[in-house]
MDTraj code that builds the backbone (N, CA, C; nanometers):
import mdtraj as md
import numpy as np

residues = "MET LEU SER VAL THR THR ASP GLU LEU GLY VAL ALA GLY ILE TYR ASP MET GLY VAL ALA ALA HIS GLU ARG ARG ARG GLY ILE GLY SER ALA LEU THR SER THR ALA LEU GLU LEU GLY ARG ALA ALA GLY CYS ARG VAL ALA THR LEU ASN ALA THR PRO GLU GLY GLU LEU LEU TYR ARG THR LEU GLY PHE ARG PHE VAL GLY VAL ALA GLN THR TRP TRP ARG GLN SER SER LEU LEU THR SER GLY TYR ARG ALA".split()
xyz = np.array([
    [0.2077, -0.7692, 0.7985],
    [0.1688, -0.8925, 0.7338],
    [0.1794, -0.8721, 0.5837],
    [0.2271, -0.9712, 0.5148],
    [0.2345, -0.9695, 0.3699],
    [0.1399, -1.0757, 0.3165],
    [0.0466, -1.0333, 0.2348],
    [-0.0469, -1.1249, 0.1707],
    [-0.0113, -1.1300, 0.0226],
    [0.0122, -1.2504, -0.0285],
    [0.0597, -1.2661, -0.1651],
    [-0.0421, -1.3431, -0.2473],
    [-0.0749, -1.2914, -0.3668],
    [-0.1532, -1.3672, -0.4630],
    [-0.0601, -1.4055, -0.5767],
    [-0.0806, -1.5216, -0.6305],
    [0.0107, -1.5714, -0.7329],
    [-0.0593, -1.5893, -0.8671],
    [-0.1651, -1.5114, -0.8918],
    [-0.2292, -1.5172, -1.0222],
    [-0.1385, -1.4493, -1.1245],
    [-0.1881, -1.4239, -1.2449],
    [-0.1000, -1.3689, -1.3487],
    [-0.0456, -1.2308, -1.3154],
    [-0.1179, -1.1519, -1.2357],
    [-0.0676, -1.0206, -1.1969],
    [0.0274, -1.0314, -1.0786],
    [-0.0103, -1.1092, -0.9795],
    [0.0716, -1.1236, -0.8595],
    [0.0738, -0.9960, -0.7791],
    [0.0044, -0.9963, -0.6660],
    [-0.0058, -0.8772, -0.5821],
    [0.0492, -0.9061, -0.4432],
    [0.1357, -0.8187, -0.3964],
    [0.1856, -0.8239, -0.2592],
    [0.1090, -0.7185, -0.1802],
    [0.0257, -0.7616, -0.0884],
    [-0.0510, -0.6695, -0.0049],
    [0.0142, -0.6570, 0.1313],
    [0.0480, -0.5355, 0.1695],
    [0.1131, -0.5113, 0.2982],
    [0.0075, -0.4569, 0.3935],
    [-0.0148, -0.5268, 0.5051],
    [-0.1223, -0.4904, 0.5978],
    [-0.0730, -0.4897, 0.7419],
    [-0.1357, -0.4079, 0.8216],
    [-0.1153, -0.4053, 0.9667],
    [0.0303, -0.3841, 1.0065],
    [0.0988, -0.3010, 0.9325],
    [0.2361, -0.2695, 0.9688],
    [0.2361, -0.1377, 1.0451],
    [0.3169, -0.1300, 1.1460],
    [0.3280, -0.0056, 1.2200],
    [0.4560, -0.0025, 1.3002],
    [0.4951, 0.1167, 1.3374],
    [0.6131, 0.1377, 1.4199],
    [0.5697, 0.2205, 1.5397],
    [0.6093, 0.1797, 1.6581],
    [0.5740, 0.2529, 1.7799],
    [0.6160, 0.3994, 1.7660],
    [0.5327, 0.4878, 1.8150],
    [0.5550, 0.6319, 1.7986],
    [0.6945, 0.6746, 1.8430],
    [0.7429, 0.6225, 1.9535],
    [0.8736, 0.6650, 2.0037],
    [0.9907, 0.6050, 1.9251],
    [0.9619, 0.5164, 1.8297],
    [1.0670, 0.4555, 1.7478],
    [1.0652, 0.5048, 1.6031],
    [0.9732, 0.5951, 1.5708],
    [0.9607, 0.6414, 1.4327],
    [1.0767, 0.7311, 1.3928],
    [1.0913, 0.7472, 1.2590],
    [1.1948, 0.8327, 1.1986],
    [1.3354, 0.7757, 1.2190],
    [1.3425, 0.6416, 1.2304],
    [1.4733, 0.5760, 1.2474],
    [1.5001, 0.4739, 1.1367],
    [1.4136, 0.4670, 1.0363],
    [1.4333, 0.3743, 0.9253],
    [1.3679, 0.2388, 0.9421],
    [1.2972, 0.2189, 1.0524],
    [1.2353, 0.0883, 1.0783],
    [1.1223, 0.0611, 0.9789],
    [1.0352, 0.1583, 0.9588],
    [0.9239, 0.1413, 0.8646],
    [0.9738, 0.1168, 0.7234],
    [1.0766, 0.1898, 0.6844],
    [1.1358, 0.1713, 0.5523],
    [1.1938, 0.0310, 0.5382],
    [1.2641, -0.0159, 0.6400],
    [1.3231, -0.1501, 0.6362],
    [1.2151, -0.2580, 0.6303],
    [1.1097, -0.2432, 0.7102],
    [1.0007, -0.3412, 0.7101],
    [0.9318, -0.3457, 0.5741],
    [0.9020, -0.2282, 0.5189],
    [0.8335, -0.2224, 0.3902],
    [0.9225, -0.2763, 0.2790],
    [1.0480, -0.2376, 0.2780],
    [1.1408, -0.2859, 0.1750],
    [1.1553, -0.4373, 0.1799],
    [1.1612, -0.4932, 0.2989],
    [1.1718, -0.6382, 0.3135],
    [1.0454, -0.7069, 0.2623],
    [0.9289, -0.6507, 0.2954],
    [0.8035, -0.7078, 0.2448],
    [0.7995, -0.7032, 0.0925],
    [0.8458, -0.5933, 0.0335],
    [0.8495, -0.5822, -0.1126],
    [0.9446, -0.6851, -0.1732],
    [1.0587, -0.7070, -0.1106],
    [1.1534, -0.8081, -0.1592],
    [1.0923, -0.9474, -0.1529],
    [1.0225, -0.9768, -0.0439],
    [0.9570, -1.1078, -0.0318],
    [0.8488, -1.1238, -0.1375],
    [0.7718, -1.0190, -0.1607],
    [0.6693, -1.0230, -0.2651],
    [0.7303, -1.0455, -0.4022],
    [0.8365, -0.9734, -0.4312],
    [0.9046, -0.9894, -0.5605],
    [0.9558, -1.1323, -0.5760],
    [1.0145, -1.1873, -0.4712],
    [1.0664, -1.3246, -0.4755],
    [0.9545, -1.4259, -0.4978],
    [0.8331, -1.3910, -0.4546],
    [0.7177, -1.4807, -0.4719],
    [0.6513, -1.4614, -0.6077],
    [0.7049, -1.3696, -0.6895],
    [0.6520, -1.3500, -0.8238],
    [0.5534, -1.2358, -0.8380],
    [0.5388, -1.1541, -0.7359],
    [0.4457, -1.0413, -0.7435],
    [0.5011, -0.9319, -0.8339],
    [0.4096, -0.8673, -0.9069],
    [0.4480, -0.7587, -0.9960],
    [0.4052, -0.6226, -0.9441],
    [0.3109, -0.6210, -0.8507],
    [0.2645, -0.4957, -0.7904],
    [0.2491, -0.5152, -0.6405],
    [0.2445, -0.4032, -0.5690],
    [0.2225, -0.4074, -0.4243],
    [0.1164, -0.3045, -0.3892],
    [0.0361, -0.3381, -0.2889],
    [-0.0670, -0.2469, -0.2415],
    [-0.0562, -0.2346, -0.0901],
    [-0.1079, -0.1229, -0.0391],
    [-0.1185, -0.1036, 0.1049],
    [-0.2144, 0.0110, 0.1323],
    [-0.2592, 0.0195, 0.2550],
    [-0.3368, 0.1333, 0.3024],
    [-0.2463, 0.2118, 0.3946],
    [-0.2421, 0.3436, 0.3759],
    [-0.1516, 0.4259, 0.4562],
    [-0.2290, 0.5184, 0.5484],
    [-0.1746, 0.5378, 0.6663],
    [-0.2229, 0.6443, 0.7536],
    [-0.1566, 0.7736, 0.7061],
    [-0.2089, 0.8873, 0.7464],
    [-0.1422, 1.0125, 0.7083],
    [0.0056, 1.0154, 0.7501],
    [0.0384, 0.9543, 0.8642],
    [0.1765, 0.9528, 0.9104],
    [0.2678, 0.8718, 0.8186],
    [0.2121, 0.7732, 0.7506],
    [0.2934, 0.6869, 0.6658],
    [0.3024, 0.7293, 0.5205],
    [0.2244, 0.8280, 0.4805],
    [0.2198, 0.8643, 0.3391],
    [0.3552, 0.9054, 0.2825],
    [0.4306, 0.9858, 0.3523],
    [0.5608, 1.0294, 0.3013],
    [0.6541, 0.9102, 0.2821],
    [0.6563, 0.8192, 0.3775],
    [0.7397, 0.6996, 0.3665],
    [0.7046, 0.6222, 0.2401],
    [0.5764, 0.5955, 0.2190],
    [0.5364, 0.5132, 0.1063],
    [0.5616, 0.5837, -0.0265],
    [0.5400, 0.7138, -0.0317],
    [0.5732, 0.7885, -0.1541],
    [0.7236, 0.7796, -0.1821],
    [0.8044, 0.7898, -0.0784],
    [0.9494, 0.7807, -0.0929],
    [0.9904, 0.6439, -0.1479],
    [0.9156, 0.5395, -0.1122],
    [0.9454, 0.4036, -0.1581],
    [0.8827, 0.3715, -0.2936],
    [0.8189, 0.4711, -0.3570],
    [0.7673, 0.4521, -0.4921],
    [0.6194, 0.4221, -0.5033],
    [0.5477, 0.4201, -0.3929],
    [0.4031, 0.4002, -0.4010],
    [0.3376, 0.5290, -0.4481],
    [0.2221, 0.5153, -0.5118],
    [0.1448, 0.6327, -0.5498],
    [-0.0002, 0.6121, -0.5110],
    [-0.0655, 0.7194, -0.4785],
    [-0.2047, 0.7164, -0.4368],
    [-0.2921, 0.6848, -0.5576],
    [-0.3811, 0.5857, -0.5444],
    [-0.4705, 0.5504, -0.6539],
    [-0.6178, 0.5583, -0.6149],
    [-0.6482, 0.5848, -0.4897],
    [-0.7870, 0.5981, -0.4497],
    [-0.8098, 0.5585, -0.3059],
    [-0.9325, 0.5758, -0.2636],
    [-0.9732, 0.5433, -0.1280],
    [-1.0622, 0.4202, -0.1329],
    [-1.0394, 0.3283, -0.0405],
    [-1.1192, 0.2061, -0.0348],
    [-1.1741, 0.1887, 0.1064],
    [-1.2706, 0.1019, 0.1199],
    [-1.3250, 0.0699, 0.2515],
    [-1.2543, -0.0524, 0.3069],
    [-1.2300, -0.0505, 0.4346],
    [-1.1768, -0.1670, 0.5037],
    [-1.2853, -0.2188, 0.5965],
    [-1.3133, -0.3470, 0.5896],
    [-1.4161, -0.4084, 0.6736],
    [-1.3477, -0.4850, 0.7850],
    [-1.4096, -0.4867, 0.8994],
    [-1.3518, -0.5465, 1.0193],
    [-1.4515, -0.6418, 1.0804],
    [-1.4057, -0.7578, 1.1229],
    [-1.4902, -0.8527, 1.1959],
    [-1.4209, -0.8851, 1.3257],
    [-1.4932, -0.8714, 1.4345],
    [-1.4386, -0.8953, 1.5678],
    [-1.3906, -1.0395, 1.5805],
    [-1.2730, -1.0591, 1.6395],
    [-1.2125, -1.1921, 1.6462],
    [-1.2994, -1.2922, 1.7193],
    [-1.3763, -1.2504, 1.8194],
    [-1.4594, -1.3455, 1.8922],
    [-1.5700, -1.4032, 1.8045],
    [-1.5982, -1.3390, 1.6912],
    [-1.7014, -1.3882, 1.6020],
    [-1.6458, -1.4860, 1.4970],
    [-1.5156, -1.4966, 1.4884],
    [-1.4563, -1.5799, 1.3856],
    [-1.4823, -1.7291, 1.4078],
    [-1.4884, -1.7721, 1.5317],
    [-1.5058, -1.9152, 1.5595],
    [-1.6363, -1.9465, 1.6295],
    [-1.7221, -1.8466, 1.6492],
    [-1.8433, -1.8691, 1.7276],
    [-1.9580, -1.9286, 1.6482],
    [-1.9383, -1.9458, 1.5175],
    [-2.0467, -1.9964, 1.4348],
    [-2.1491, -1.8886, 1.4049],
    [-2.1187, -1.7653, 1.4325],
    [-2.2089, -1.6521, 1.4103],
    [-2.2422, -1.6419, 1.2625],
    [-2.3688, -1.6262, 1.2319],
    [-2.4132, -1.6052, 1.0946],
    [-2.4938, -1.4758, 1.0915],
    [-2.4612, -1.3913, 0.9995],
    [-2.5334, -1.2631, 0.9863],
    [-2.6674, -1.2843, 0.9206],
])
top = md.Topology()
chain = top.add_chain()
for i, resn in enumerate(residues, 1):
    res = top.add_residue(resn, chain, resSeq=i)
    for name in ("N", "CA", "C"):
        top.add_atom(name, md.element.get_by_symbol(name[0]), res)
traj = md.Trajectory(xyz[None], top)
């Protein structure tokens, strides 16, 4: 998924991308990421962000990403999205 912000900085966020284990090391991840970056650039983004698994770190470094820190990812179960649940 590519999430694009169009403020003055313009950020292309790449999320939930993966390649099946038996299909890795064939250029699929590189092609998917490169295409997402092209779409972000076309939308006016100046930077791109993503979260990498250890398996993906080499790919992203090869594509020019650099490690800038560790962040928390929060998750909400899909069944709670429409149930009217209030914390």
